[in-house]
N, C-alpha and C positions, 0 to 999 in steps of 0.2 A: 486574671479575670475571674472574680468570685471564688478564688481558691481552687479552680478546676484546671487540671493539667491536660495535656493533649489527649492521651488515651481515654481519660474519663469523659472528655468532651465528645469524642467520636462514639463512645459507648452510649452516652445520652442521646446523641443524634440518631444512632441506629434504633434505639428503643422508641424514640419519638416517631421515626418513620414507620416502624412496625405498628405502633398504636394508632397513628393517624390513618395509615393505609394508603394504597396507591390511588384510590378514587378521590379522596379529599386532599391529598398532598398538593396538587396544583392550586387549589383554593387557598390553602394556608400559606403557601409561598407567595401568592399574590397579595394576601393580607399583610404579610411581613414586609414585602416590598413597598406597599402603600404606607405602612407605619414608618419605615425608614425615610421615605420621601417627605412625609409630614413633619417628622422631627427635624430634618434638614431645613425645610421651609421655615419652621418656627425659629430655628437657630439663626437663620439668615435674617428673619424679621427682627429678632431681638438685637442682632448686630447693627442693623440699620437704625433701629429705634435709639440705641445707645449713641450711635454716631450723630443722630439728629438732635437728641436732647443735650448731650454733653459737649458735642462739638469736636470730639477727637475720634480718630480711627483706631480701632482695637489693635490693628496690626502695628501701629506706630508706637504703642505703649511698651516701655521697657519693663517686662514682667519680672526680670531678675532682680530689679531694684526693690520689688515688693515681696520677694521670697523671704519667709521668716528664717530660713536656714542661713541667710546672709547676716543675720543679726549677731553682732559680737559686741557685748557691752564694754569689754575692755577697750576695743578700738574706738567706740563712740566716746567714752569718757576721756581717753587719751587725746582725741581730736578736739574735744570741747575744752580741755584744760590748755592745750597748746594754742588754740585760736585766740584766747583772751590775754595771754601773756605778752608783755612787751618784749623787746629784744633781750635775750638772756645775756647776762654779764659773762664775758669769757674769763677763763682762768688767768690769762695774762693781762687783764685790764688792771689799771691802777686802783688802789684801795679807795681813792677819793671818789671815783666814779661809783663804786658800790655804796659809799657813804651817802652820796647825793641821792642815789636811787632809793636808799632806805629812808632818808629824811623826807623825800617826796611822798613816800608811801605813808609815813606817819602824819604828815601835813594833810594828806587827802583824807585820812581817817578822822582827824580832828575837825575837818571842814564838813563832815557828814552831818546832816540835820539831826537834831535831837528827836527822840521818840515823843509823840504827843502824850499828854497825861490822860489817863483813863477817866472817863466821865461816868459816874454812877448816878442813875436817876432813882430817887426813892419816892414812895407814895406819901402824900400828906398824912399828918397824924390822924388816926381814927378811920381812915379809908381802908376797906378790905381789898385784898389782892384779887385780881380777876380770876374767876373760876369757871372752867368749862365743864359742864355736866356731861357732855358727850365724849370727853377725853377718856382714854383708858388708863 
């Protein structure tokens, strides 16, 4: 909590009590209690507003899923690569199965659509290029 350990906190509390004095201490404790109640009320209102606008209850959200410490790029890449692969050819499979799989991959690559030609538009002869005087 703000880099303050136990003994430092009690020392600050004691200094605060001495500075405030016994006459004003009840007034300040009441103000602190009201502040805590107001913050709790605001937090509850925000929770209700989120539930009303988004339609989900905050308690039902799995916050561990959104924890950035759970991010492991190696796992994500591994899962992405394994999801798109067809069934891998086992070591004991006949060579014909591997050849058919390789031929299918080549045929699929050949069937891919060709890239469209790049279209370059040029200005008619004698026409000046557009110029923006406000550009930097």
